[in-house]
C-alpha positions as CSV (number, residue, x, y, z in Angstrom):
1,M,-0.1,0.2,-0.1
2,K,1.3,3.5,-1.1
3,K,0.8,6.5,1.2
4,Y,0.4,10.0,-0.1
5,V,-0.4,13.3,1.5
6,I,-1.8,15.6,-1.1
7,K,-3.0,19.2,-1.0
8,I,-5.9,20.4,-2.8
9,Y,-7.1,24.3,-2.6
10,G,-4.9,24.3,0.5
11,T,-6.6,21.2,2.3
12,E,-4.2,18.3,2.9
13,Y,-6.0,14.7,2.4
14,A,-4.3,11.4,3.4
15,V,-4.6,9.2,0.4
16,K,-3.9,5.4,0.5
17,I,-3.4,3.5,-2.7
18,K,-4.6,-0.1,-2.0
19,N,-4.7,-1.5,-5.5
20,V,-4.2,-0.7,-9.0
21,E,-5.9,-2.6,-12.0
22,G,-5.1,-0.9,-15.6
23,K,-6.4,2.5,-15.0
24,T,-8.6,2.1,-12.1
25,A,-7.2,2.6,-8.7
26,Q,-8.8,1.5,-5.2
27,L,-7.8,4.1,-2.7
28,T,-9.0,5.7,0.6
29,V,-9.0,9.6,1.1
30,N,-8.9,10.5,5.0
31,D,-9.9,6.6,5.6
32,I,-13.1,6.7,3.1
33,P,-12.9,4.2,0.4
34,Y,-13.1,5.1,-3.6
35,E,-12.6,3.6,-6.8
36,V,-11.2,6.2,-9.0
37,E,-10.0,6.1,-12.9
38,V,-6.6,8.1,-13.3
39,E,-5.2,8.8,-16.6
40,G,-1.4,7.9,-17.1
41,I,-1.4,5.8,-14.1
42,T,0.9,2.4,-14.5
43,T,-0.4,-0.7,-12.8
44,N,2.5,-0.3,-10.1
45,P,1.1,2.1,-7.6
46,T,4.8,2.9,-6.3
47,R,5.5,4.2,-9.7
48,M,2.6,6.6,-9.8
49,T,3.6,10.1,-9.5
50,T,1.6,12.8,-6.8
51,K,1.5,15.3,-9.7
52,T,-0.3,12.4,-12.0
53,A,-2.8,11.8,-9.0
54,I,-3.7,15.3,-8.1
55,Q,-4.1,16.4,-12.1
56,H,-6.2,13.5,-13.4
57,P,-8.6,11.9,-10.7
58,V,-12.2,11.3,-11.9
59,M,-13.8,10.4,-8.7
60,Q,-17.1,8.3,-9.2
61,S,-18.5,9.5,-5.7
62,E,-20.0,13.1,-4.9
63,V,-19.2,12.5,-1.3
64,P,-16.9,15.5,-0.6
65,V,-13.5,14.7,1.3
66,S,-13.6,15.5,5.3
67,K,-10.7,16.9,7.1
68,P,-9.2,14.0,9.3
69,A,-9.9,14.6,13.2
70,P,-8.0,12.7,15.5
71,T,-8.8,12.6,19.2
72,S,-7.0,12.1,22.1
73,S,-8.0,9.6,24.6
74,S,-9.1,12.4,27.1
75,S,-11.2,14.3,24.8
76,Y,-14.8,14.1,23.7
77,P,-15.3,14.3,20.2
78,M,-18.7,16.4,19.1
79,K,-19.8,15.0,15.6
80,A,-21.9,16.5,13.2
81,P,-25.2,15.1,13.3
82,L,-25.9,15.7,9.7
83,P,-24.2,17.0,6.7
84,G,-24.1,20.8,6.1
85,V,-22.4,24.1,6.3
86,I,-21.3,25.8,9.2
87,L,-22.9,29.2,9.6
88,E,-21.7,30.5,13.2
89,M,-19.2,29.6,15.4
90,G,-20.1,30.2,19.1
91,I,-17.0,29.3,20.6
92,K,-13.1,29.2,20.4
93,E,-10.5,26.9,21.4
94,G,-9.8,27.0,25.1
95,D,-13.4,28.3,26.1
96,T,-15.0,26.9,29.3
97,I,-18.7,25.5,28.3
98,K,-21.7,24.6,29.8
99,Q,-24.1,21.6,29.2
100,G,-26.6,22.9,26.8
101,Q,-24.5,26.0,25.3
102,L,-24.7,26.7,21.7
103,L,-21.3,25.5,20.3
104,L,-22.2,26.6,16.3
105,V,-24.9,26.8,13.9
106,L,-25.2,24.3,11.0
107,E,-27.2,24.9,7.7
108,A,-28.5,21.5,6.4
109,M,-31.2,21.6,3.8
110,K,-31.7,25.1,4.0
111,M,-32.5,24.9,7.7
112,E,-30.1,26.5,10.4
113,N,-29.4,23.5,13.3
114,N,-28.3,24.8,16.7
115,I,-25.3,22.2,17.8
116,E,-25.5,22.5,21.5
117,S,-23.1,21.0,24.1
118,D,-24.0,17.7,25.7
119,R,-21.6,18.3,28.3
120,A,-19.7,20.6,30.2
121,G,-15.8,21.1,30.0
122,V,-13.3,23.2,27.8
123,I,-12.9,23.4,24.0
124,D,-9.7,21.2,23.2
125,K,-9.6,21.4,19.4
126,I,-11.8,22.9,16.6
127,Y,-11.8,20.9,13.4
128,F,-13.8,23.0,11.2
129,H,-14.8,26.9,10.9
130,K,-17.3,29.2,9.7
131,G,-18.2,28.2,6.1
132,D,-16.8,24.6,6.1
133,S,-18.8,21.8,4.6
134,V,-19.3,18.7,7.0
135,L,-20.6,15.4,6.4
136,E,-22.8,13.4,9.1
137,G,-20.3,11.9,11.5
138,D,-17.6,14.5,11.2
139,T,-15.6,15.6,14.4
140,L,-16.5,19.1,14.6
141,L,-14.4,19.8,17.8
142,T,-13.2,17.9,20.8
143,I,-14.1,18.9,24.6
144,K,-11.9,18.1,27.7
């Protein structure tokens, strides 16, 4: 398995190429599996250049790629309950929060959804910001 870190419009993605047959590659991007068609690819993934992978992939899935969100064992991850776009952030890293406090507003299907904390704590890390698109299950932030 060959591993790459690629940058698209300033965002880094972890890509692992599992298998290549002809012009079809089976790979994961941030642990999401894809089957892609790549122009100029060889059947040996170790000979494929990052330049070729970035310039010529044809994704068969319309699912946007999400940012990786590693969490430490002492932090609690707050996950996105549905896909959408972050409209407002009511907190910043290091803020002390209460249970039920508004953390952010997520627009999904033209509706604004208030995302509130289900526990008290301190905001450890924020992975997405105003204007970012998120998928259901993405870790939005972690709370200590």
